[in-house]
N, C-alpha and C positions, 0 to 999 in steps of 0.2 A: 504494500500500500504506500503510495507516494504521499508524503506530507508536504503540503504547500502553504500551511499557515505558520504562525509564529511559534515561539517557545511554549511547550506544554509539559506538564506531568499529569497524566491521567491515571488515577488509582482505581482499580477494579476490586470489589469485594467478591469465600466460603466461610469467606470474604475473599473474589479474585481481585487482586489489585493490579491494575495495568499502569505501567509507567511509560510515558512517552517523553523522550528527551529531544535535544536538538540533533536529529538524525534525518536523513532524506527518506529512509525506508524503515518501517517498523516490522520486524520479524516476529516469529512466534514467541521468542524469548522476551519480548516486550511485555508480556502478560505475567504478572507476578502473583502467585497464590499467597495470601496472607496466612490462611490456615485451612484445614480440611476437617469435615465433620460428617458423621453418619446421620445427623439430625437436620432436617430441612427447615431451618430457622431463617426466615427471610429478613430483608432489610426494609423496615417500615417507616424509618425516618428519612426525610429528604436531605439531612446533613449529619451523617454519622462519622464523618472524617474531619479531623481537626489538625491544624498546623500551629505550632508555637512560633514565637518570634525568631527562633533560630532556624526554622524550616523543618524541624522534627515533626513527623506525622504520627498521629494517633488514630486508630481505627476502633470504634466501639461497635460491638455486635452481640447478639443474643445466643445463648446456648442452653442446653438442658437435656433431660430433666433429672431431678434427684429421685423422687419417688412417685410423683403424681403428674398429671398432664400440664400443670401450670408452673411448677416450682423450678424455674430456670435461673440462670445467672448471666450477668453481663461480663463479657470478655473484652479486655483492652490489649491491643497489639500496637507496637511502635516500631519505627524505623528512622534511621538518620540518613539513609541513602536511597530510599524508595524501593529497594530490592530485597534486603535482608530484614525480615520482620521477626520480632520477639514478643512473646506474650509477657506483659509487664504487670498485669493485675487482673483480678476478677472481683465481681461484686454480686453477692446473693440478693435475694428478694427482687427477682425480676419475673414478671408474669409473661410466660412465653407467648410469642406472636403479638406482643404489644410494641408500641413505638419506643425507641431509645432516642432521646433528643439532647445532644451535648452542644455546648457553645463555650468559647474561651474568652476570658477577660484580659485586660491589659497587663496583668501580672502573670500571665501564662497558667492561670488556674482554670481548669475546665469545670463548668457547672453541668449537671446532668439531671434531666427529668425523665422518669419512666413510671411504670406501674408495679407495685409490690405483689407478693403472692396472693394477697387478698383482693387485688384489683384496685387499690387506692393509688392515686397519683402521688409520687414521692420525689424528693429533691435531695441531692448530695453534691459534694465537690470532690474533685480529683486533682491532686497536686502533681503536676508534670515534672519532668526532670529539669525543666527550665523555669519552674516556679520558685518562689523564695524558699520553700521547704525542699524542693528538688529530690523527692524520694518516691514518687509514684504511689502516694498513699491517698486513702479516702478519708474524708472528715465530714462529720455530721450526716445524719440521715433523718429527714423529717417528712411527715405527711403534709401534703398541701391541702388535702381535703379528707374529711372522715367518711364521706360518701364514696362508695366504690362504683366501679363500672363492670357490670356483669356481661355486657355485650362487647362492643368495639372498645379498644383501648388505644386511643390516638391522642398524641400531644405534640406540642412544639415549644421551643425555648429560644429566647434571644437575650443578649446581655447588652446593657446600655453603656454610655460613656462613663458612668459612675460605678460600673461593676454591679449594677442592680439587675437581678434576673426578672425577666418578663415571661410568663408562662401562659399557654393555651392548652386546655385539656377537656376531654369528653368524659361525661359521667352517665350512669343509668339512674335516673331519679324517679321515684314512685310518684304517681299522680294521686288524685283524690281516691279514697277507698273504693275499690272495685273498678277503677278506671285504668288499671295497668301501669306501665312505666314508659318513660321517654328518654331518648338520648339527648343530653343537653350539652352546651358548650360554655365554658367559663374562662375568663381572662383573670390573671392574678399577677401582682408584682410583690416583691419582698423588700420592705423598707423597715429598718430597725428591728429585724427579726420577726416581723409580723407580715403575714400574707394578706394583701388587700385584694378583694375579689369583686368582680362584676360579672353577672350572668348575662352573656350576650346572646344566648339562645336558651331562654328559660323553659321550664316544664310547662309554664302557663301558656306557651304556644300551642300546647295540646297536640303536637306532632313531633316526631323525632327528627333531629338534625341529620342530614346526610350531605356528603360532598367533601371536597378537598379543604384542608385547613393548612395554614402556615402563619408564621409570625416573624417580624423583623423590627428593628429599631432604626429609624432614618437618621441622616446627618443632623436633623433638627432635634434629635433625642426623643422623638415621639414614637409610641408603638403603632405598628401597622399590622392589620390582621386580614388574611384571606379566609373568608367564611362562605364556602360554596360559591354561589354566583355573585357575592358581594365583597367589596373591599372596604375595610373600616380604618379610620384614623382616630387615635385618641386625642382628647382635647388638651392633654398635658402629659408630661413624663409620667406622673402618677395620675392617670385619668380618672375622672368621675363619670365620663360618658364617651361614647364613640359615635362619630359621624359616619354614616354608611352610604355607599354608592353601589347601586345594583348594575352590574355589567352584563348580566345575562349568562355568565359563564366564567370559568377560571380554574386553573389547576396548579399554577406556580407563579411566583412573582419575585422581582428583584428591585432594589432601589439604587439608582444611579448616584454618582458623587454629588451632583447638584441638587439632589432630592427628588428628581422625577421618579415616579413609580411606574414600573412596567409589569404587565400581567399577561401571561400566556394563556390562551383559551382556544377552544374549538368554535369556529364561527360557521355554522351550517356545514360542518364536516371539514372545513379548511383550517389550517394552522394560522393563527392570528395573534396580534398583540393589541392591548389597550395601553396607551401611554398617558400619564397624567402630568401636566405642566405644573411644576412645584410653585410657580408664581400665581396660579389661579386658585380660586376657591375649590374645596373638595367636591362640591356638587357639579362643578363645570370643569372645563379644561381637559377633558378626556378625548383622545383621538384614537380611532380604530384603524389599524392597518391589517389587511388581509393578504396572505401570501399567494392565494389562488391555488395552493397545493394541499394535498391531504394532511390532516393533522395526525400526529402521533404523540399522545400524552407523554410528558417527561418532566425534567427538572430544568428550570431556567437559571442560568448562571451568567456571571459577567467576567470578561477578561479584557483588561485595558478599557473597562467601562463599556465594552461592546457585548451585546447579548448573544448567548449561545444556548441552544436547547440540547440537552443530553437525553436520548430516548433509546428505547429498544424497538427495533423494527424487524419483526420476524425472528430470524436467528442471529441478528446482528445488533451490536451496540454502535450507535451513530451519534455524530456531533454536527449540529447545524448552526452556522453563523447567520444571525438575523433571518432573512428569507432566502439565503443562497441554498443550493442543493446540499443535502446532508452528506457527510463524509464518513466512511467506514472507520471506526476505531478498533473494533475487535470482533471476531467470530467467537463462538463459545469456547471456553477453556476445556475442550473435550474432543474426542474423536467419535463420540457416541451420538452426535446430532441433537443433543439436548439444548434448548434455548437458554439464554440468559434469563434469569427470573427477575426478582425485585431489584430496585435501583436506589442508589444513594449518591451523595456528593459531599463537597466541603463548602463552608461559607465562602462566598466569592466577593463580598462587598462589606466586610467589617473587619474586626481585629485580625491581623496577620493574613490578609486576603491574598497576598502574592499575586498581583494583578496579571502576571503573564503565565499563570499556571491554572490548570483545571484538574481537579481530583474527582474521580468517579469510582464508585464501588458497585459491584453486582455479584451474582452467584451463578454457578453452572455445575451441573451434575456430571461426574466423570465415572463412567461405568467400568473403565479398564482395570480399576482396583477391585480386589475381591470384595463383592458385596456392593461396591459403588460408594462414592463419597460426594458430598456437596462441598465445592470449593468457594471460599469467599475471597 
């Protein structure tokens, strides 16, 4: 495959990690397996790869189980050269098949949100080798909410300029007696050791939330939320309310250096973007651009402030610059014809975003081993 764009490092997760360097051709050895497992534990967070200020990469993924169907653990692998990966830590109390959402602060401390064995959203910190403690240790483990999620377990996390975590999480909340339960969506931030919460899809809607979610903090230090067909902006860093804009669709978004918000969506089956001009009110200033070509849902990332879509198309992992034709990144890490499955990436527009690198993670089944393995 001939590479005709700029400098990249693309990480693929069993976690297969794919590294792409400044080379004219990417051979098969450009795909690096982070680890292998007999458990098909997918990648359910859009940003499970972190880089510290030194460029050291950390890959967060789920594994399991101990004794039951849900008692898994989080595994953390790290590399300094993008090829040789080492498991540096694990963390129990992970509900299998739920989201793992890490984000790094300015001190190279990684914050993480996921769901514990009981299905509660939980928060903890991980001290990287480049943090003040520099020991790959965990500290703190606190419940964000005492209500659990018995159905979907999806969450997102962002860190602001002051090191404050902002969290988005789904719960299963009981309605009035005899009225069943609903999937709800809550935003929270942690200030002074207290979680401040706003229900942005409450059970009083009397219908379960469904759709894509994501969360980021802009250069204005305000929280931005993707909630299904809507984009929300907080009215302050510690918001009391969110202003919503219905875009009619959306599955991933990114925030440019100047504060413009870009949302990827399917527009009547075509790949399209909505772009919001940061100088305009939230309710206006939105421009729709349609590629005129088929949409493939994926993750929107930025490199040199230019948008790229990482997606899985059939058996191939592909990268698309704006609306140009997509380029092949990798075929499955296997000779057995199995597709890449779930997809993840790295923060591309906040702390340690390394503007000329794109990190991607995915999984592929490799049947040539006895019994077969899932490679991340």
